[in-house]
N, C-alpha and C positions, 0 to 999 in steps of 0.2 A: 339572951337579951330579947326584949319585946319591942318591936318596931312597928309603929303605925304610920302609914302613908295616907295623905289626903291629896286627891287630884280631881279635877273637874270630870274627867271621863275614864272609863276602863272597859276593855283594853284597846279601844279604838283611838285613832289620832296618834300623833308622835309621842305626846306625853303619856297617853294611856298605855301605849305599848312599852314605854320605858318603865312605867310604874309596874306593869305586869312582869317585865324581866326581873326587876329588883325583888318583887314579892316572891316569885317562884325560886329565885336564887337563895333568898333568905330561908325559905322553907326547906330547901335542899340542904342548906348548911346546918339545919337543926335549930334555927332561930324561930322565935314566935313572931309571926308577921301578920299584920292586919291591914286591910285597905278600906278606906271610906271614900266613896265618890258620889258625885251629885247628878250628872246628866247622862242621858242615853238609856238604853234598855237595861233591865235587871239581868245581871250575870250570875250564873250558878257556878261558883268557884269557892274553894275553901277559904274562909276568913275574909271574904270580899263582900262588902255591904253597900248598897245604894241607899243613901240617907235623905234624898230629896225627891219629891214627886215632880214630874214634868209640869203639872199644873201650877205647883208652887213656884217653880223656877220661872215660868212664863209670867206669872203674876208679879214676881219681883222684878222681872225685866221691864214690864209695863210701868211699874212704880218708878223705876230708875229713869225711864224716858220722861216721866212727868216731873220728877223732882230734880233730875240732873245729877243724882248721886249713884254711881255705878256699883259701889262695893258695900252698900249698907243693906238695910232690910233683912230678909231671910231669917227672921227671929226664931221661927219654929225649928228650922233645920239647924241653926247655930246652937240652940239650946240642946238639941238632940246630939250633936257632935260632942259638945262639952260633957254631956251626961255619959256618953260612951267612953270618952277619955278618962273620966273619973272612975268608971266601972272597971275598965281594962287596965288602968295604971301602966301605960307603956313607959319604957325607959327613954324612948326617943319618939317625938312626933316629927315626921318628915313631911313638910309642905312642898308639894310639887306645884302644878299650875292650878290655882284655886279661884280663877275667875269663872264666869259663866252664870252669875246670878243665883248661886245656890248656897252661899254662905256669907255672913256678914264678916268681912275681913277685919274691920276695925275691932269688933268685939272679940273675935277669935284671937287675934294677936295680943290684945290687951289682957285677955284671960290667961293665955299661955305665959305671958310675961309675969303677971302677978302670981301665978301658980308655981313658978320656978321650974317648969317642965323643960327638959332639954329639947331644943328645937333646931331642926335643920331646914333652911329655906332655900330651895333650888329655884333660881331664876331662869325660866325658859323664855320669858318675855320681859318687857320693861315696866309693866303696870304697878309693880310693888314699890318702885321708886318714883315713877311719874305720878302715881296715885290716880291716874286717869287712863291714858292711852296705852295700848299694848306695844306700840312702836312709835317712838317720838320722831323718827326719821331725822330731818334737819332742824327740828324745832328745839330750842334750848330753854323752853319755859320751865321745865322740871328742875333747872338749876336755881331758879329764883322764886318758885312757889306757884307757878302756873297762873291762870286767870287770862281773860281775853283770848281764849283758845282759838287758833286759826282753823282748826279742823273739828270744831265742836260737834257738829251733827254726825259727821262720818265716824268719829272716834267714840263719843259718849252717847250718841243717839238721843241726846236731850232735846226735847221739843220746844222748851220755853226758856230755860235758864242756863247761864254759864256758872256752874258751881265748882269749876275746876280748882279754884283757889281754896274754897271751903273743903273739898275732898282732900286736897294736898295737906292742909293743916290737920285734918282728922287722921290721915295716915301717919303723918309726922308725930302726932301725939301718941298714937298707938305704939310706935316703935321707940319712943323716947325712953331711955333707961334700960331698954332690952338689950343688954350686952353680955352679961355673964353666961347665960344659958342659950345663946343663939349663935349659930354659924350660918353664914350666907354662902351658898355655892353658886357661882356664875358658870354658865356652860361654855364660855369662850373668854379669852384674854380681853377682847374688845369690850365685852359686857362687864367684866371685872373692873376695867378702867372706868367705866361709867358709874358703877356702884361706888367706887372710891370718891367720885366727884359729887355724889348725891347728898343733899342736905338731910335726907331721910335715913339712908343706910351707910353713909360715908364713914361713920365711926364704929361700924360693926366689924367683927372678925370675919373676913371674907377671903375666899380662895376660888380657884378655878377647877372644875371637874368636867371633863368632856362627856358628852352623851355617848353611850355605847351602842354598837350595831350588832344585831344577832347574826354573827358570821356563819352560823350553821345554815342560815337561809340566804343571806346576802353574800354570795361568793361567786367567783368567776366560773362559768361553765362554757367550755369550748364548743359544746354541742348546742348551746342556746341559739335560736334563730327566730327572728321576727320578720323573715323575708316575705311571709304570706301577707303582711301588711303593706308591702310595696306593690306598686303598680307596674314597675319596670324592673327587669332583672339587673342586678349589679348596683342598685341604688345604695348609697350611703344612708345611714340612719342617724338622725339627731333626735334625742329624747328630751322632753321637757316634762318633769314631774312636779306637780303643783297642787296645793289645796284647792285652788280655784283659778280657772282660766277665763279671762274676759278680754274683750277688745276695747275696753275703756282706757283712755289716755292716762288717767290719774290712778289707775289701780296699782296697789303696792306690790303685787307680784309681777308686774311688768309684762303681761301677756302680749301687749301691743308690739313689743320688740321682737317676739318670736314671729309674729305675723309679718313684720317688716323684713326680717331675715329670710323668711320663706319667699317673700315676693322678690327679694334681691337675688335669690338663688334658684328661681323658678326654671331657669334654662340649664341648670346643673343636675346631675343624677343624684339628687338628695331628697329624702323623704323625712318629714317632720312628724314625730309621734308625740301626742300630748296625753299624759295620764293624769286625770284629776277631774273634778266637777267642772262644768263649763256653762257659761252664759254668754252667748255670742249674739250680737245684734246685726252684724253685717256679714256679707258673704266672705268666706275664707279662701285663700289661695288653694288651688287644687292639690298642692303637694303637702297639705296638712291633713293628718288623720287624727280624729278625736276618739279616745278610748273610753272616756268617762272615768269615774272613780274606780280604782283597783284595790279591793279589800284583801284579796289573796296575796299575801306577801311573797309566796313562792313564785307566783306569776309575775309580780312586779320585779323580782330578782331576775327572771328570765328576760324581761324587757331591758333592764339595765345591761345585762351580759350581751344581749343581742344587738345593742346599739353601738355605734362607733363613737358617739360623743354625747355628753349630757350638757344642757345649757340652763343657766340660772339668771333671771333678770330682776330679782327682787330689789326694791329700793332699800330695804333694811331687813336683816336677819340676825338673830342673836347667835345662832350656831349654823344650821342647815343640815338636816338629816339627809337631804338629797345629795349633797356633796359627799358625805361619809358613805352612804349606801352605794352610790355610783362607783366610787373608788374601790370599795370592798368587792365590787363585781368586775373590777378591772377596766372600768371605762373612764377616760379622761373627762375633765370638766372645764368649761369656760363660763364666764359670767361677768356681771358688773360688781364692783366693790360695794359691799352692803354692810360692812362692819364685821360680823362674825365669820362668814364663809372664807374670805381670803386669809384669815388668821388660822383657822382650824384645818385648812386644806393641806395636802401634800404638794408643795410648790412645784416640784419637777413634773407633776402629772396634771397641772392645771394652769390656767391663765385667767387673771381677773383684771378688768379694765375700769377706768373711771365711769361713773354713771353717765349714760347717754352716748358713750364713745362707740358709736355704731361701726365705724371703720375698724376699730380694734377688734370688735366681735367678729366682723367679716373675715379679717385676716386670721384670727384665732381659729375660727371654724375650718377654714381651708387648710391651715397648718396641721390640725389634728386629724381631719378626715382623710387626708392623703399622705399621712405619715406612715410609712411601711415599717418603721422601727419601734412601734408601740408594743411594749412587752406586757400584755394584758395580765398574765399570771404574776409577774413581778409587782405590778401595781396593786393587785388584789392582796398579795402576800404582805406588802408593806402596810397597806391600809388596815388589814386585819390586826396588825400589831399596834396601830395607833388608836383605832376606834373599838377595841375589843370590849365586850360587855364585862369580861372578867376584870379588866382594869378599872372600869367604872364602879363595879360592885365593891372591889377592894378599897377603892378611894372612899366610898361612902362608909364602909365598915370602919375604916381608920378614923373617920370623923366621929362616928358614933362612940368609938372607944375613948375619945378625948373626954367624954362626959362621965366616964366611969370613975 
């Protein structure tokens, strides 16, 4: 079987790593696997091709800011992708996360539909059914066609026009009638429920496939220690892993809540470790240590294993690799209910509270930090069975076989 995956990045970022895991697994199984990606540096790997220049993607981004249409443009790259598909004749085209201003989504979906090519669409974010924002949070505009977007500039970066209704209609038209050769895979039950409500994807064949974690890397290590990051002996460690950490009140990743928790626990023997890019405008509490972005996955695994608790404060998440990776490393998780995380977690090793329930977070942190009965190896063992890459790979292979 020849499988072609398309993703914005490779092998960086959560979706880039998942694409890499699948690609390597397919090659190991003797399948013919190809990856096309659009953003980032050129990767020297078998059957992996970068199809968009960074200049082209930046130009298309600027164009989208001017005309308010996020997923159009990119004519040269889109024609190149279609040409490669025609040449390679894959049995299945698997679309992962294809935002990032490198492909015209409307034209690609329309072409795949008309060509009758078997297509799997994995939803890692919401933009394929909102037709605009990657995370709708508490806005229900996507149920009625958008327009008058309340977060226009932050989500679409449009400088002048609200074209969200126009974009919605274009996405709806692209998917109209694309039923026979399309399977939509949502990464969590929460996301699947939203797909079924969608005017764009609601009539498609849709199911849930959990993301997989590389448990040869993300596993519990009793020897892991990050005590050198502590300033005082015997400090408990709370870990916050995020794509971006800021102290802005309205940030979707909720970094401000970690700062508030650190302030509330400043007189307790607790150290807060933040792994991820950061942009901080104000002075942080002294019990917070910023590590910056951690690209080394083995090192990140050590941080998970060395921590006593992982915290998540996002307003909305379709899955949460942080939850899955932390549990695979034997570390409990607490956070705000954000859609996907509280559904995909292992409930006996985590606690999720209503958004902004700071008192709940405080109680949860104390509960897990000083719980002497936490069986780290048991958590990791159970998590490995729930989030295994093997299960994810087999689930996708089973979907592909449906088209044969």
